[in-house]
Residue, then its C-alpha position, 0 to 999 in steps of 0.5 A: x607283179x613279179x616284185x610282189x611275188x618275189x617278196x611273198x616267196x622270199x626270192x631275189x627280185x633280180x633273179x626273178x626278172x632274169x627268169x622272166x626274160x626268156x618267157x617274155x621273148x617267147x610270148x613276143x615271138x608267139x604273138x608276132x606269129x599269131x598276128x602274121x598267121x591271122x592276117x594271112x588267113x583273113x586278108x583285110x583284117x589288119x591295116x596295110x603296113x607302112x614303111x618306117x622312116x629313119x627318124x621314127x626308128x631312131x625315136x623308137x630306139x631312144x625311147x626304149x633306152x631306159x627299159x634296156x638300161x633297167x633290165x640290162x644293168x639289173x639282170x647283169x648285176x651291175x646295179x640294184x633295181x633301185x639304182x637302175x630305176x633312178x638312172x632310168x628316171x634321170x635318162x627319161x627326164x633329160x630326154x623330155x626336157x631336151x624335147x621341151x615336153x616336161x614343165x614344172x607342173x608336169x614334174x610335180x604331178x609325176x612326183x605326186x603320182x609316184x609317191x601315191x603308187x609307191x605307197x599303194x604298193x608298200x601297203x599291198x606288200x604289207x597286207x600280203x605279208x600279214x596274210x601269209x603270217x596269219x595263214x601260216x600260224x593257222x596251219x592252212x598251207x601246211x594242211x593243204x600240202x599234207x593233203x595233196x602229198x598223201x592224195x596219190x596224185x602225180x606231181x604234174x597233175x597237182x600243178x595242172x589243178x593249181x593252174x586250172x584254179x588260177x584260171x578260174x580265179x582270173x575270171x573273177x579277180x584282178x591279177x594283184x588280188x590273186x597273187x596276194x590271196x592265192x600265192x601264200x596258200x599255193x606256194x607251200x603246197x608246191x614247196x613240199x613237192x619234189x619236182x627235181x629242182x632246188x628250192x630257189x629254182x622251184x620258186x622261179x619256175x612256179x612263179x613265172x608259170x603262175x604269173x603267166x596263168x594269172x594274166x591269161x585268166x584275165x582274158x579267159x571267157x566268159x568273164x575275162x576282166x581285161x576283155x570287158x575293159x578292151x570292149x569298153x574302149x571300142x563300144x561299137x564292137x560286140x562283146x562276142x567279137x572282142x572275145x573271138x579276137x583274143x582267142x588266137x592270143x589265148x591259144x598261144x598263151x595256152x601253148x606257152x604254159x604247156x611248154x613252161x610246165x614240163x620244161x622248167x629250163x625255159x625260165x631257168x636258163x638265164x638264172x643258171x647262166x648268171x649264177 
């Protein structure tokens, strides 16, 4: 999703990944806090924690190495995203072959699935670029930007309106569809406003904020698509209980968005250091 957004607004993908790191760490810490608080307030709501053995800890650390390598070398500017992905593939293949978990048939299936997914992503990006060009030629984003600029609304009010719009769309559409259809329309509006940031910083801040909102919309009642998917896995759990279960995480994400909007430095902290 970050890559698709970066291509649409024409921002460096590496910088986009760097901007996403701090908000992701924040999300992880907030989710951990939500779980700890909920388990303390509702005893018995979670399984009893089991001690983690040394073997399990080593296995989990080794399994995370490809992810650490990708983000570390990409954000550090050592390799391009393509080169980092290739290195990670070699590491994963070496690991599964060493543990006798990968046969020739598995390798062929993995390559075919990779080709299928890559082709799908390229077609999606092509469609997004085509839509952006058509809307730009029709003057739709420019007209919307002029309308909002002359509306007399405060800058943060306009951002809140955009966020609410994406939340509503999240109840009805998939995240990729929202990014492809709505970003070419909304980005020119934001780009025409002065939030006290450089154009590239505005792209980073707006992108991280909106992508968080997009994912949040997928669990927002009453039609959160991801909640229905979760409920289909646990068919014995009523839909009402499933929605209630995601509400603490929904609240933590609302809190994260509330911090990201007025404090762009949360997302821009690492990109500014890397510059």
